[in-house]
C-alpha positions in Angstrom: -41.6 -30.7 73.3 -45.2 -31.8 72.9 -46.5 -35.4 72.3 -49.8 -36.4 70.8 -51.0 -39.9 71.3 -54.0 -41.2 69.3 -56.2 -44.1 69.9 -59.5 -45.7 68.8 -59.0 -46.6 65.2 -59.9 -50.0 63.8 -62.0 -52.0 61.4 -65.8 -51.4 61.4 -68.7 -52.4 59.1 -70.6 -49.7 57.1 -73.1 -48.0 59.3 -71.0 -48.6 62.4 -69.3 -46.2 64.8 -65.9 -45.5 66.1 -64.5 -43.0 68.6 -61.0 -41.5 68.1 -59.1 -39.8 70.9 -55.9 -37.8 70.9 -54.2 -36.8 74.2 -51.6 -34.0 74.3 -48.8 -33.9 76.8 -45.5 -32.2 77.4 -44.5 -28.5 77.5 -48.0 -27.1 77.3 -49.1 -23.6 78.5 -52.2 -23.2 76.5 -54.0 -25.2 73.7 -55.7 -23.3 70.9 -57.3 -25.1 67.9 -57.6 -28.8 67.9 -58.6 -30.9 64.9 -58.7 -34.1 63.0 -57.5 -34.7 59.4 -57.4 -37.8 57.3 -55.5 -39.2 54.3 -56.8 -41.9 52.1 -54.4 -43.9 49.8 -53.4 -41.8 46.8 -55.1 -38.7 48.1 -54.0 -35.5 49.9 -54.6 -35.1 53.6 -57.9 -33.3 54.2 -59.6 -31.6 57.0 -62.3 -33.6 58.8 -63.2 -31.3 61.8 -61.7 -28.6 64.0 -62.7 -27.2 67.3 -61.5 -23.8 68.6 -60.5 -23.0 72.2 -63.9 -21.3 72.7 -65.7 -24.4 71.4 -66.7 -23.4 67.9 -66.6 -26.2 65.4 -66.0 -26.7 61.7 -66.7 -29.8 59.7 -66.0 -31.1 56.2 -69.3 -31.3 54.3 -68.7 -35.0 53.8 -69.0 -35.7 57.5 -71.5 -33.2 58.7 -74.3 -34.8 60.7 -72.3 -38.0 61.2 -69.1 -36.9 63.0 -68.9 -34.9 66.2 -65.7 -33.3 67.5 -65.2 -32.5 71.2 -62.4 -31.4 73.5 -61.7 -31.8 77.2 -58.6 -30.1 78.6 -55.7 -31.6 76.7 -57.7 -34.2 74.8 -59.6 -34.0 71.5 -62.2 -36.6 70.5 -63.9 -37.6 67.2 -67.1 -39.5 67.5 -67.8 -41.1 64.1 -71.3 -42.5 63.4 -72.8 -44.1 60.3 -69.4 -44.8 58.8 -69.1 -45.3 55.1 -66.4 -47.0 53.1 -65.2 -43.7 51.8 -64.3 -42.7 55.4 -61.5 -45.3 55.2 -58.2 -43.4 55.8 -55.4 -42.7 58.3 -56.7 -40.2 60.7 -54.4 -37.6 62.3 -55.0 -35.2 65.1 -53.5 -31.7 65.0 -53.1 -29.4 67.9 -51.9 -25.8 68.2 -50.0 -25.4 71.4 -48.5 -22.4 73.2 -45.6 -23.6 75.3 -44.0 -22.3 78.5 -42.0 -19.8 76.5 -45.2 -18.5 74.9 -44.2 -19.8 71.5 -47.0 -21.3 69.4 -46.6 -24.4 67.2 -48.8 -27.0 65.6 -48.2 -30.6 66.2 -49.4 -33.8 64.5 -50.2 -37.2 65.9 -48.8 -40.4 64.5 -52.0 -41.4 62.8 -54.5 -44.1 63.4 -56.1 -46.3 60.7 -59.8 -46.4 60.2 -61.1 -49.0 57.8 -64.8 -49.3 56.9 -65.6 -52.5 55.2 -68.0 -55.4 55.2 
């Protein structure tokens, strides 16, 4: 089994910054894609950013130039700058893991609330 633990959410004023982190642990042989998604009230979950094993990144148009995704071994981070009220949502990390039996699965974190408000 694989566990994802997220941290770093909170309340911030417009224009402020937050850094989210997600640490993976458990039965991990190799990690492939890592990413962040978010879900605002009444809306579907949407992709925010992903980073591949080789380091290539992909961002939603709404966050390009403001958010930066990075990874370090079993951890994925999301640096969020110049936050806007429309960034308010629950943020979830998603990690594709190959376990010791060489089976690949995607796992979700528990979610962390980000609220941007004055």
